[in-house]
Structure formats: C-alpha cells, structure tokens
N, C-alpha and C positions, 0 to 999 in steps of 0.2 A: 630585420637591418638584412634578410641575404639582398634585396631588389635594390635600398639603398645604395648600398655597399658597389652596384652591380651596373649603379648611373652616375655614382662617382657623389652621391648626395649625402652632406656632414647633417641636413637637419631639416625636419618637416612643421610645417603647421597643420593643424585641425580643427578646423570649424563646426559646431553643428549646429543646423537650422530648423525649429520648430513654426509651427501654426502663430503663436507666438510671437514671432519676433517681428522687428518694423522694418520699411525701409533705412528708414533712419537709421540701426544699427545697423543695417546692412552694410550699406552708406561709410561707415565710421569704420567696418572691421576692412575696406578694403583702401581708405585712406590710411589704415593704420600699416596695413601690409606694402603698400607702396613707398611707403616712408621706412619701412626694414630694409624694401628690396632698393631703393638707393642709400643707403647708409652703409649695406652689407655686398654689396656689387661694385 
C-alpha cells in the first residue's frame, strides 16, 4: 500500500491470465473495466 498511497490511488484491480483463457474472456474483462472506469471517474 505505500506505492498506492504515494500515487494517490484508492483501489486497484488485478487480473491473472493463463494459457486456458480465451480472447472472448479477455474482451469481456476489458469491457467490464471500461464500464467501471466510466462509472467511477
């Protein structure tokens, strides 16, 4: 959390990818993150 405090960031999101993930799953994550960004910015 020291880095987050230094950057003034209050929340983070972490995603893990593996060989089994599909491009559709990655696209879905990107869409969800874009929606979150719109809602919270």
